[in-house]
C-alpha positions as YAML, in Angstrom:
chain: A
units: angstrom
residues:
- id: 1
  name: MET
  ca: [-54.74, 0.93, -68.07]
- id: 2
  name: LEU
  ca: [-54.53, 2.08, -64.41]
- id: 3
  name: LEU
  ca: [-55.72, -0.42, -61.47]
- id: 4
  name: ALA
  ca: [-57.07, 2.30, -58.92]
- id: 5
  name: LEU
  ca: [-56.29, 0.43, -55.58]
- id: 6
  name: ALA
  ca: [-58.27, 0.85, -52.36]
- id: 7
  name: ALA
  ca: [-56.80, 2.08, -49.48]
- id: 8
  name: ALA
  ca: [-53.99, 0.43, -47.35]
- id: 9
  name: ALA
  ca: [-55.51, -1.41, -44.44]
- id: 10
  name: PRO
  ca: [-54.34, -4.89, -42.64]
- id: 11
  name: ALA
  ca: [-56.15, -7.68, -44.32]
- id: 12
  name: PRO
  ca: [-55.13, -11.48, -44.23]
- id: 13
  name: ALA
  ca: [-53.32, -12.78, -47.16]
- id: 14
  name: GLY
  ca: [-54.70, -15.42, -49.18]
- id: 15
  name: GLN
  ca: [-50.94, -16.87, -50.29]
- id: 16
  name: THR
  ca: [-51.32, -20.28, -51.73]
- id: 17
  name: PRO
  ca: [-48.57, -22.47, -49.59]
- id: 18
  name: ALA
  ca: [-45.31, -23.13, -51.75]
- id: 19
  name: SER
  ca: [-46.43, -26.73, -51.72]
- id: 20
  name: ALA
  ca: [-49.17, -25.70, -53.85]
- id: 21
  name: GLN
  ca: [-48.28, -23.72, -55.92]
- id: 22
  name: PRO
  ca: [-48.76, -23.88, -59.55]
- id: 23
  name: ASP
  ca: [-45.52, -23.81, -61.63]
- id: 24
  name: PRO
  ca: [-45.21, -19.92, -63.13]
- id: 25
  name: THR
  ca: [-42.98, -20.69, -66.29]
- id: 26
  name: ASP
  ca: [-44.77, -18.87, -69.18]
- id: 27
  name: ARG
  ca: [-44.41, -16.80, -71.80]
- id: 28
  name: GLY
  ca: [-46.52, -15.20, -74.65]
- id: 29
  name: THR
  ca: [-47.66, -12.03, -76.22]
- id: 30
  name: PHE
  ca: [-51.11, -9.88, -75.24]
- id: 31
  name: GLU
  ca: [-52.87, -8.26, -77.75]
- id: 32
  name: LEU
  ca: [-53.85, -5.08, -76.01]
- id: 33
  name: TYR
  ca: [-57.16, -2.76, -76.99]
- id: 34
  name: ALA
  ca: [-59.17, 0.46, -75.56]
- id: 35
  name: ALA
  ca: [-62.78, 1.10, -77.16]
- id: 36
  name: GLY
  ca: [-62.12, -2.09, -79.57]
- id: 37
  name: LYS
  ca: [-59.21, -0.54, -81.30]
- id: 38
  name: SER
  ca: [-55.76, -2.15, -80.98]
- id: 39
  name: ILE
  ca: [-53.34, -0.17, -79.15]
- id: 40
  name: GLY
  ca: [-50.31, -2.32, -78.96]
- id: 41
  name: THR
  ca: [-48.73, -5.29, -77.37]
- id: 42
  name: GLU
  ca: [-47.18, -6.84, -74.12]
- id: 43
  name: ARG
  ca: [-44.20, -9.71, -74.86]
- id: 44
  name: PHE
  ca: [-43.49, -11.40, -71.67]
- id: 45
  name: GLU
  ca: [-41.72, -14.27, -70.21]
- id: 46
  name: ILE
  ca: [-41.67, -15.91, -66.94]
- id: 47
  name: ARG
  ca: [-38.64, -18.13, -65.94]
- id: 48
  name: SER
  ca: [-38.81, -20.11, -62.71]
- id: 49
  name: HIS
  ca: [-35.27, -21.08, -60.74]
- id: 50
  name: ALA
  ca: [-34.51, -22.96, -57.77]
- id: 51
  name: GLU
  ca: [-34.05, -20.35, -55.40]
- id: 52
  name: GLN
  ca: [-35.67, -17.15, -57.42]
- id: 53
  name: VAL
  ca: [-38.49, -16.36, -59.88]
- id: 54
  name: GLU
  ca: [-38.00, -13.37, -62.93]
- id: 55
  name: ALA
  ca: [-40.75, -12.32, -64.83]
- id: 56
  name: GLN
  ca: [-40.03, -9.85, -67.74]
- id: 57
  name: SER
  ca: [-41.92, -7.89, -70.33]
- id: 58
  name: GLU
  ca: [-41.76, -5.72, -73.52]
- id: 59
  name: ILE
  ca: [-44.46, -3.44, -73.91]
- id: 60
  name: HIS
  ca: [-45.27, -1.33, -76.89]
- id: 61
  name: LEU
  ca: [-48.38, 0.89, -77.15]
- id: 62
  name: GLN
  ca: [-49.79, 3.43, -79.64]
- id: 63
  name: VAL
  ca: [-52.09, 5.88, -78.15]
- id: 64
  name: GLU
  ca: [-54.06, 8.98, -79.78]
- id: 65
  name: GLN
  ca: [-53.73, 12.02, -77.48]
- id: 66
  name: ALA
  ca: [-54.84, 15.65, -78.20]
- id: 67
  name: GLY
  ca: [-54.91, 14.08, -81.89]
- id: 68
  name: LYS
  ca: [-51.75, 12.72, -82.54]
- id: 69
  name: VAL
  ca: [-50.57, 9.14, -81.98]
- id: 70
  name: VAL
  ca: [-48.01, 8.81, -78.93]
- id: 71
  name: GLU
  ca: [-45.68, 6.03, -78.90]
- id: 72
  name: ALA
  ca: [-44.23, 4.37, -75.67]
- id: 73
  name: ARG
  ca: [-42.07, 1.28, -75.09]
- id: 74
  name: THR
  ca: [-41.47, 0.08, -71.79]
- id: 75
  name: THR
  ca: [-39.77, -3.28, -69.94]
- id: 76
  name: SER
  ca: [-40.30, -4.41, -66.46]
- id: 77
  name: ASN
  ca: [-38.09, -7.23, -64.72]
- id: 78
  name: LEU
  ca: [-39.47, -8.40, -61.53]
- id: 79
  name: VAL
  ca: [-37.50, -11.07, -59.16]
- id: 80
  name: LEU
  ca: [-39.41, -12.68, -56.89]
- id: 81
  name: ASP
  ca: [-38.55, -15.40, -54.45]
- id: 82
  name: PRO
  ca: [-40.08, -19.23, -54.65]
- id: 83
  name: GLN
  ca: [-43.17, -18.11, -52.67]
- id: 84
  name: LEU
  ca: [-43.41, -15.20, -54.56]
- id: 85
  name: ARG
  ca: [-42.83, -12.54, -52.58]
- id: 86
  name: PRO
  ca: [-40.90, -9.86, -54.35]
- id: 87
  name: LEU
  ca: [-37.33, -9.07, -54.18]
- id: 88
  name: ALA
  ca: [-36.29, -6.48, -56.42]
- id: 89
  name: TYR
  ca: [-38.37, -4.72, -59.65]
- id: 90
  name: THR
  ca: [-37.33, -2.47, -62.51]
- id: 91
  name: TRP
  ca: [-39.09, -0.47, -65.36]
- id: 92
  name: THR
  ca: [-37.87, 1.34, -67.88]
- id: 93
  name: GLN
  ca: [-39.81, 3.91, -70.46]
- id: 94
  name: ARG
  ca: [-37.76, 5.02, -73.83]
- id: 95
  name: GLY
  ca: [-38.44, 7.08, -76.21]
- id: 96
  name: THR
  ca: [-39.32, 11.18, -76.23]
- id: 97
  name: GLN
  ca: [-40.44, 10.68, -72.61]
- id: 98
  name: SER
  ca: [-38.02, 8.85, -70.99]
- id: 99
  name: SER
  ca: [-37.97, 7.62, -67.37]
- id: 100
  name: HIS
  ca: [-36.97, 4.91, -64.82]
- id: 101
  name: LEU
  ca: [-37.73, 3.34, -61.82]
- id: 102
  name: GLU
  ca: [-35.84, 0.57, -59.23]
- id: 103
  name: ILE
  ca: [-37.22, -1.22, -56.06]
- id: 104
  name: ASP
  ca: [-35.17, -2.93, -53.49]
- id: 105
  name: PHE
  ca: [-38.30, -4.55, -51.64]
- id: 106
  name: ARG
  ca: [-35.68, -6.71, -49.62]
- id: 107
  name: SER
  ca: [-35.18, -3.30, -47.29]
- id: 108
  name: SER
  ca: [-37.11, -2.45, -44.90]
- id: 109
  name: PRO
  ca: [-38.73, 0.29, -45.40]
- id: 110
  name: VAL
  ca: [-39.07, -0.78, -48.72]
- id: 111
  name: ARG
  ca: [-37.08, 2.01, -51.03]
- id: 112
  name: THR
  ca: [-38.02, 3.33, -54.26]
- id: 113
  name: HIS
  ca: [-36.04, 5.48, -56.96]
- id: 114
  name: TYR
  ca: [-37.19, 7.04, -59.81]
- id: 115
  name: LYS
  ca: [-36.38, 9.38, -62.46]
- id: 116
  name: THR
  ca: [-39.54, 11.08, -63.86]
- id: 117
  name: VAL
  ca: [-39.53, 12.04, -67.36]
- id: 118
  name: SER
  ca: [-38.39, 15.63, -66.76]
- id: 119
  name: GLY
  ca: [-35.00, 14.25, -65.19]
- id: 120
  name: GLN
  ca: [-35.94, 14.51, -61.44]
- id: 121
  name: LYS
  ca: [-34.84, 12.05, -58.76]
- id: 122
  name: ASP
  ca: [-37.99, 10.93, -56.71]
- id: 123
  name: GLU
  ca: [-37.19, 8.52, -53.58]
- id: 124
  name: ARG
  ca: [-39.22, 7.16, -51.27]
- id: 125
  name: GLU
  ca: [-39.87, 4.81, -48.46]
- id: 126
  name: PHE
  ca: [-42.87, 2.54, -47.54]
- id: 127
  name: LYS
  ca: [-43.97, -0.18, -45.31]
- id: 128
  name: LEU
  ca: [-45.15, -2.91, -46.97]
- id: 129
  name: PRO
  ca: [-45.39, -6.36, -46.05]
- id: 130
  name: LYS
  ca: [-42.92, -9.16, -47.43]
- id: 131
  name: ASP
  ca: [-45.60, -10.85, -49.49]
- id: 132
  name: VAL
  ca: [-47.02, -7.50, -50.86]
- id: 133
  name: VAL
  ca: [-48.34, -8.10, -54.45]
- id: 134
  name: VAL
  ca: [-46.85, -6.10, -57.41]
- id: 135
  name: LEU
  ca: [-49.51, -4.98, -60.09]
- id: 136
  name: ASP
  ca: [-47.95, -2.27, -62.08]
- id: 137
  name: ASP
  ca: [-49.43, -0.23, -64.70]
- id: 138
  name: ASN
  ca: [-49.57, -1.91, -67.88]
- id: 139
  name: VAL
  ca: [-48.10, -4.85, -67.17]
- id: 140
  name: LEU
  ca: [-50.76, -7.83, -67.58]
- id: 141
  name: HIS
  ca: [-48.69, -10.73, -66.67]
- id: 142
  name: HIS
  ca: [-48.11, -9.40, -63.05]
- id: 143
  name: TYR
  ca: [-51.71, -10.55, -63.15]
- id: 144
  name: GLN
  ca: [-50.97, -14.25, -63.16]
- id: 145
  name: LEU
  ca: [-48.09, -14.01, -60.69]
- id: 146
  name: LEU
  ca: [-51.10, -12.66, -58.43]
- id: 147
  name: LEU
  ca: [-53.42, -15.30, -59.30]
- id: 148
  name: ASP
  ca: [-50.63, -18.24, -58.60]
- id: 149
  name: ARG
  ca: [-51.20, -17.30, -55.00]
- id: 150
  name: TYR
  ca: [-54.85, -17.44, -55.17]
- id: 151
  name: ASP
  ca: [-55.85, -20.80, -52.81]
- id: 152
  name: PRO
  ca: [-58.48, -22.58, -54.90]
- id: 153
  name: ALA
  ca: [-58.84, -25.05, -51.83]
- id: 154
  name: ALA
  ca: [-59.93, -22.18, -49.59]
- id: 155
  name: GLY
  ca: [-61.67, -20.95, -52.50]
- id: 156
  name: GLY
  ca: [-64.05, -17.63, -51.90]
- id: 157
  name: LYS
  ca: [-62.83, -14.30, -51.58]
- id: 158
  name: GLN
  ca: [-59.26, -13.82, -50.71]
- id: 159
  name: THR
  ca: [-57.58, -10.32, -50.08]
- id: 160
  name: PHE
  ca: [-53.73, -9.53, -51.21]
- id: 161
  name: GLN
  ca: [-52.04, -6.17, -49.85]
- id: 162
  name: ALA
  ca: [-50.80, -4.94, -53.44]
- id: 163
  name: PHE
  ca: [-48.48, -2.18, -54.58]
- id: 164
  name: ILE
  ca: [-48.71, -0.09, -57.98]
- id: 165
  name: PRO
  ca: [-44.77, 0.93, -58.27]
- id: 166
  name: GLN
  ca: [-45.22, 3.55, -61.31]
- id: 167
  name: GLU
  ca: [-48.12, 5.14, -58.77]
- id: 168
  name: ALA
  ca: [-46.43, 4.62, -55.50]
- id: 169
  name: LEU
  ca: [-49.67, 3.60, -54.74]
- id: 170
  name: PRO
  ca: [-50.01, 0.45, -51.70]
- id: 171
  name: GLY
  ca: [-53.22, -0.78, -51.39]
- id: 172
  name: VAL
  ca: [-55.67, -3.66, -51.00]
- id: 173
  name: VAL
  ca: [-56.92, -6.22, -53.79]
- id: 174
  name: THR
  ca: [-59.79, -8.94, -53.16]
- id: 175
  name: VAL
  ca: [-59.98, -11.98, -55.94]
- id: 176
  name: GLU
  ca: [-62.78, -14.34, -56.20]
- id: 177
  name: GLN
  ca: [-63.28, -16.80, -58.58]
- id: 178
  name: ALA
  ca: [-66.61, -16.20, -61.26]
- id: 179
  name: GLY
  ca: [-67.21, -19.56, -62.57]
- id: 180
  name: MET
  ca: [-66.22, -20.90, -65.95]
- id: 181
  name: GLY
  ca: [-66.39, -19.60, -69.77]
- id: 182
  name: PRO
  ca: [-65.12, -18.45, -72.98]
- id: 183
  name: ALA
  ca: [-63.00, -15.13, -72.49]
- id: 184
  name: PRO
  ca: [-63.79, -11.71, -74.68]
- id: 185
  name: ARG
  ca: [-62.55, -11.77, -77.88]
- id: 186
  name: GLY
  ca: [-61.63, -14.98, -77.61]
- id: 187
  name: GLU
  ca: [-60.61, -16.81, -81.38]
- id: 188
  name: SER
  ca: [-62.42, -19.93, -79.67]
- id: 189
  name: ALA
  ca: [-64.94, -20.63, -77.04]
- id: 190
  name: GLN
  ca: [-62.55, -21.80, -74.98]
- id: 191
  name: ASN
  ca: [-63.55, -22.81, -71.49]
- id: 192
  name: LEU
  ca: [-61.70, -20.99, -69.22]
- id: 193
  name: ARG
  ca: [-61.86, -20.27, -65.39]
- id: 194
  name: HIS
  ca: [-63.20, -16.78, -64.83]
- id: 195
  name: PHE
  ca: [-61.48, -14.82, -61.37]
- id: 196
  name: VAL
  ca: [-62.87, -10.76, -60.71]
- id: 197
  name: LEU
  ca: [-60.16, -8.82, -59.38]
- id: 198
  name: THR
  ca: [-61.76, -5.75, -57.07]
- id: 199
  name: THR
  ca: [-60.94, -2.69, -55.22]
- id: 200
  name: GLU
  ca: [-62.91, 0.25, -53.83]
- id: 201
  name: LEU
  ca: [-62.86, 1.98, -57.44]
- id: 202
  name: ALA
  ca: [-62.11, -0.65, -59.66]
- id: 203
  name: ARG
  ca: [-62.78, -4.29, -61.17]
- id: 204
  name: VAL
  ca: [-60.72, -6.44, -63.19]
- id: 205
  name: ASP
  ca: [-61.57, -9.63, -65.15]
- id: 206
  name: LEU
  ca: [-59.29, -12.13, -65.40]
- id: 207
  name: TRP
  ca: [-59.41, -15.61, -67.50]
- id: 208
  name: VAL
  ca: [-56.74, -18.23, -67.10]
- id: 209
  name: ASP
  ca: [-56.35, -21.65, -68.60]
- id: 210
  name: SER
  ca: [-56.06, -24.76, -66.54]
- id: 211
  name: ASN
  ca: [-52.23, -24.04, -65.90]
- id: 212
  name: THR
  ca: [-53.37, -20.69, -64.38]
- id: 213
  name: HIS
  ca: [-51.74, -18.96, -67.20]
- id: 214
  name: LEU
  ca: [-53.52, -15.58, -68.08]
- id: 215
  name: GLN
  ca: [-55.24, -15.81, -71.60]
- id: 216
  name: ALA
  ca: [-57.23, -12.50, -71.29]
- id: 217
  name: VAL
  ca: [-57.94, -9.25, -69.10]
- id: 218
  name: ALA
  ca: [-61.04, -6.84, -69.34]
- id: 219
  name: VAL
  ca: [-61.67, -3.52, -67.39]
- id: 220
  name: PRO
  ca: [-64.99, -2.83, -68.17]
- id: 221
  name: GLU
  ca: [-65.05, 0.49, -67.00]
- id: 222
  name: ALA
  ca: [-61.99, 1.82, -69.21]
- id: 223
  name: GLN
  ca: [-63.17, -0.30, -72.30]
- id: 224
  name: PHE
  ca: [-59.90, -2.03, -71.93]
- id: 225
  name: GLN
  ca: [-59.25, -5.79, -73.06]
- id: 226
  name: ALA
  ca: [-56.26, -7.68, -73.60]
- id: 227
  name: VAL
  ca: [-56.38, -10.99, -75.41]
- id: 228
  name: ARG
  ca: [-53.15, -13.80, -75.83]
- id: 229
  name: LYS
  ca: [-52.38, -14.46, -78.59]
- id: 230
  name: LYS
  ca: [-49.84, -17.14, -78.32]
...
């Protein structure tokens, strides 16, 4: 599931003050669907320490391409400071098409080091704000870390600078609350907080519980859904 961003531009941050931020600690598993068919899972864990937050995932995808089932296994590790500003990020894909990505957000400009599936090295530099939001392709728990920075007291539309590591793409996302209600494909009619994330090219619907723990994701245009199983 690709999140297409708007072009990068100056925008006010919607970051919640550190004292008001919810505890991001969480762990769970999402079942992923495309056009109503199960295509894989994401197992994730977010751990909060005194000086940093660490968010990890293991993602297993099985998708059909040209009549064949293609399997991909990836891992991600995002390290943030207590205000949820990124410090470092790594992403690895293993299998017939292996690749690896490393990013140091503590440098200025930010440096990315990418080893492509062909074995080539791709190194780039980006001028990104220190509070940029990392929203990588097919890494769903990153949305939870974004919503942890939404300020519920201010409400309304809040805008964040964002970066998609696998696409080397900076941009802007807007988040707003959309009431309460059950998530799609939910096993119960649990009343959840509904948020809508938008860019110039995409809309992502997000549902969280009272602890801001992500329960479901939907991208209607891509016929993609993810539902938390545990």
